C-alpha positions as CSV (number, residue, x, y, z in Angstrom):
1,M,48.6,-16.9,-14.7
2,S,45.4,-18.1,-13.1
3,A,42.5,-15.7,-12.9
4,E,39.9,-18.1,-11.5
5,P,38.1,-16.7,-8.4
6,K,39.1,-18.2,-5.1
7,E,36.9,-20.4,-3.0
8,P,35.3,-18.4,-0.1
9,D,37.1,-18.8,3.2
10,F,33.9,-20.2,4.8
11,S,33.8,-23.3,2.6
12,E,34.7,-25.6,5.5
13,A,32.0,-24.2,7.6
14,Y,29.6,-24.6,4.7
15,Q,30.3,-28.3,4.4
16,R,30.1,-28.9,8.1
17,T,26.7,-27.2,8.3
18,R,25.4,-29.0,5.3
19,K,26.3,-32.4,6.7
20,S,24.7,-31.6,10.0
21,L,21.6,-30.2,8.4
22,I,21.0,-33.2,6.1
23,E,21.4,-35.5,9.1
24,R,18.8,-33.6,11.0
25,L,16.4,-33.6,8.0
26,G,16.6,-37.4,8.1
27,D,14.0,-39.0,5.9
28,W,12.0,-35.9,5.0
29,Q,10.8,-35.9,1.4
30,D,12.6,-34.1,-1.4
31,Q,16.0,-34.0,0.4
32,R,17.7,-33.0,-2.8
33,S,15.6,-29.8,-2.9
34,W,16.7,-29.0,0.6
35,E,20.4,-29.5,-0.3
36,E,19.8,-27.1,-3.2
37,F,18.1,-24.6,-0.8
38,H,21.1,-24.9,1.5
39,K,23.5,-24.3,-1.4
40,T,21.5,-21.2,-2.5
41,Y,20.9,-19.5,0.8
42,Y,23.8,-20.5,3.0
43,R,26.1,-17.6,2.0
44,L,23.3,-15.1,2.4
45,I,22.4,-16.1,6.0
46,F,26.1,-16.7,6.9
47,S,27.2,-13.3,5.7
48,V,24.4,-11.5,7.4
49,A,25.1,-13.3,10.6
50,L,28.8,-12.4,10.5
51,Q,28.0,-8.7,9.8
52,S,25.6,-8.8,12.7
53,G,28.5,-9.6,15.0
54,L,28.4,-13.4,15.3
55,R,31.6,-15.5,15.2
56,H,32.1,-18.0,12.5
57,D,30.9,-21.0,14.6
58,E,27.9,-19.0,15.8
59,A,27.0,-17.9,12.2
60,S,27.2,-21.6,11.1
61,D,24.8,-22.5,13.9
62,A,22.5,-19.7,12.9
63,V,22.5,-21.0,9.3
64,Q,21.6,-24.5,10.4
65,E,18.9,-23.5,12.8
66,T,17.4,-21.1,10.2
67,I,17.2,-23.6,7.5
68,F,16.0,-26.4,9.8
69,C,13.3,-24.0,11.0
70,I,12.2,-23.3,7.4
71,A,12.2,-27.0,6.6
72,R,10.0,-27.7,9.6
73,Q,7.6,-24.9,8.9
74,Q,7.4,-25.8,5.3
75,K,6.6,-29.4,6.2
76,E,3.8,-28.2,8.5
77,G,2.5,-25.8,5.8
78,K,3.1,-22.7,7.9
79,Y,4.6,-20.6,5.1
80,D,1.9,-18.6,3.3
81,P,3.2,-16.6,0.3
82,E,0.0,-14.5,0.4
83,K,0.9,-13.1,3.8
84,G,4.3,-11.8,2.6
85,S,7.3,-12.4,0.4
86,F,9.6,-15.3,1.0
87,K,12.5,-12.8,1.1
88,A,10.9,-11.0,4.1
89,W,9.9,-14.3,5.8
90,L,13.5,-15.7,5.5
91,M,14.9,-12.4,6.8
92,N,12.7,-12.6,9.9
93,L,13.6,-16.2,10.6
94,T,17.3,-15.4,10.2
95,R,16.9,-12.4,12.5
96,W,15.5,-14.6,15.3
97,R,18.2,-17.2,14.9
98,I,20.8,-14.5,15.1
99,I,19.2,-13.2,18.3
100,D,19.2,-16.7,19.7
101,Q,22.9,-17.0,19.1
102,F,23.6,-13.8,21.0
103,R,21.4,-14.8,23.8
104,K,23.2,-18.2,24.0
105,R,26.5,-16.4,24.0
106,K,25.3,-14.1,26.8
107,K,24.1,-17.1,28.8
108,D,27.4,-19.0,28.3
109,T,29.4,-16.0,29.4
110,A,27.2,-14.9,32.3
111,M,29.7,-16.2,34.9
112,T,32.8,-14.8,33.3
113,D,34.7,-11.6,34.1
114,F,33.5,-8.7,32.0
115,D,36.0,-6.1,33.4
116,S,38.0,-5.7,30.1
117,P,38.0,-2.3,28.4
118,D,35.8,-3.8,25.7
119,D,33.1,-5.0,28.1
120,S,30.6,-2.1,27.8
121,R,30.5,-2.3,24.1
122,R,30.1,-6.1,24.1
123,T,27.4,-6.0,26.8
124,A,25.5,-3.3,24.9
125,L,25.7,-5.4,21.7
126,L,24.2,-8.4,23.4
127,D,21.5,-6.4,25.1
128,R,20.5,-4.8,21.8
129,Y,20.0,-8.3,20.3
130,E,17.5,-9.1,23.1
131,D,15.1,-6.7,21.4
132,P,12.9,-8.7,18.9
133,D,12.7,-5.5,16.8
134,G,16.4,-5.2,16.5
135,P,18.9,-5.1,15.0
136,D,17.8,-3.3,11.9
137,I,19.2,-5.7,9.4
138,E,17.0,-4.7,6.4
139,K,19.7,-2.7,4.6
140,V,22.3,-5.5,5.2
141,W,19.8,-8.1,4.1
142,D,18.9,-6.4,0.9
143,A,22.5,-5.9,-0.1
144,E,23.5,-9.5,0.7
145,W,20.3,-10.9,-0.9
146,N,21.2,-9.3,-4.2
147,Q,24.8,-10.3,-4.0
148,N,23.9,-13.8,-3.1
149,L,21.7,-14.2,-6.2
150,I,24.5,-12.9,-8.3
151,D,27.1,-15.3,-6.8
152,R,24.7,-18.2,-7.1
153,A,24.0,-17.4,-10.7
154,L,27.7,-17.2,-11.4
155,E,28.2,-20.6,-9.9
156,I,25.5,-22.1,-12.1
157,V,27.0,-20.4,-15.2
158,K,30.5,-21.7,-14.3
159,N,29.1,-25.2,-14.6
160,I,27.5,-24.6,-17.9
161,V,30.1,-22.8,-20.0
162,S,33.7,-23.9,-20.7
163,P,36.4,-23.0,-18.1
164,K,38.1,-20.8,-20.7
165,Q,35.0,-18.8,-21.5
166,F,34.2,-18.3,-17.8
167,Q,37.8,-17.1,-17.2
168,I,37.5,-14.6,-20.0
169,Y,34.1,-13.3,-18.7
170,Y,35.4,-13.2,-15.1
171,C,38.5,-11.1,-16.1
172,H,36.8,-8.8,-18.5
173,V,33.4,-8.3,-16.9
174,L,33.8,-9.0,-13.2
175,K,37.3,-7.8,-12.7
176,E,36.8,-5.1,-15.3
177,W,40.0,-5.7,-17.2
178,P,40.1,-3.9,-20.6
179,A,39.8,-6.2,-23.6
180,A,43.4,-5.5,-24.5
181,K,44.6,-6.7,-21.1
182,V,42.5,-9.9,-21.3
183,Q,43.9,-10.6,-24.8
184,Q,47.5,-10.1,-23.6
185,E,47.2,-12.0,-20.2
186,L,45.2,-15.0,-21.5
187,G,46.7,-15.1,-25.0
188,I,43.4,-14.9,-26.9
189,S,41.9,-12.8,-29.7
190,F,39.6,-9.9,-29.4
191,A,36.8,-12.0,-31.0
192,Q,37.1,-14.5,-28.2
193,V,36.8,-11.8,-25.6
194,Y,33.7,-10.4,-27.4
195,L,32.0,-13.8,-27.8
196,A,32.7,-14.9,-24.2
197,K,31.3,-11.6,-22.9
198,H,28.1,-11.8,-24.8
199,R,27.5,-15.6,-24.5
200,V,28.4,-16.0,-20.9
201,G,26.6,-12.7,-20.1
202,G,23.5,-13.9,-21.7
203,I,23.5,-17.2,-19.8
204,F,24.2,-15.3,-16.6
205,R,21.2,-12.9,-17.0
206,K,19.0,-15.8,-17.8
207,E,20.0,-17.8,-14.7
208,L,19.8,-14.7,-12.5
209,A,16.2,-14.1,-13.7
210,K,15.3,-17.7,-12.8
211,L,16.7,-17.3,-9.3
212,E,14.9,-14.0,-8.8
213,K,11.6,-15.7,-9.6
214,K,12.1,-18.6,-7.3
215,S,10.8,-18.5,-3.7
216,F,12.5,-21.8,-2.7
């Protein structure tokens, strides 16, 4: 049996957004770093946008506009780490791009019929996003920020260790299978389970610590 984690269902949206973003960045310096930035923060922004009520296509646009805005402001030297954390700065830029998408949706649907039973809820939602101080996404942002760092660290680890060791770690630690079940399902020894848990776990903690220290 295969115990490998499945690819996220937004992978196609990720690739489309990445291509469009890189085309817009053009000849800006250090394009490789911006590709890495996109890889690191795409899921975070996309997930928060979806949880805020955007559709998949709108969330993809919010990601692209957020990262493009960051690239532009970084080029112009507008980001000052002494004025606040990168985490908070990115959250605020994301919030504004989400608001932009709701305003765009409201504008695009201004001439349509809003007489369906769901209209009052939808209109209230759009009106709420007109407020620059709303929505309150801090709790969602914090949860998604932490999960995004974990997911990114796991992706890095997966490219460092052997597929077998990652599979053992994934089953035993992430899926919380008992060691006996991992042994039986994967046909390995207890020693292999123990070694994979500690070796992969050590690399994972190291990579997670690196990501937590990075601003970009």
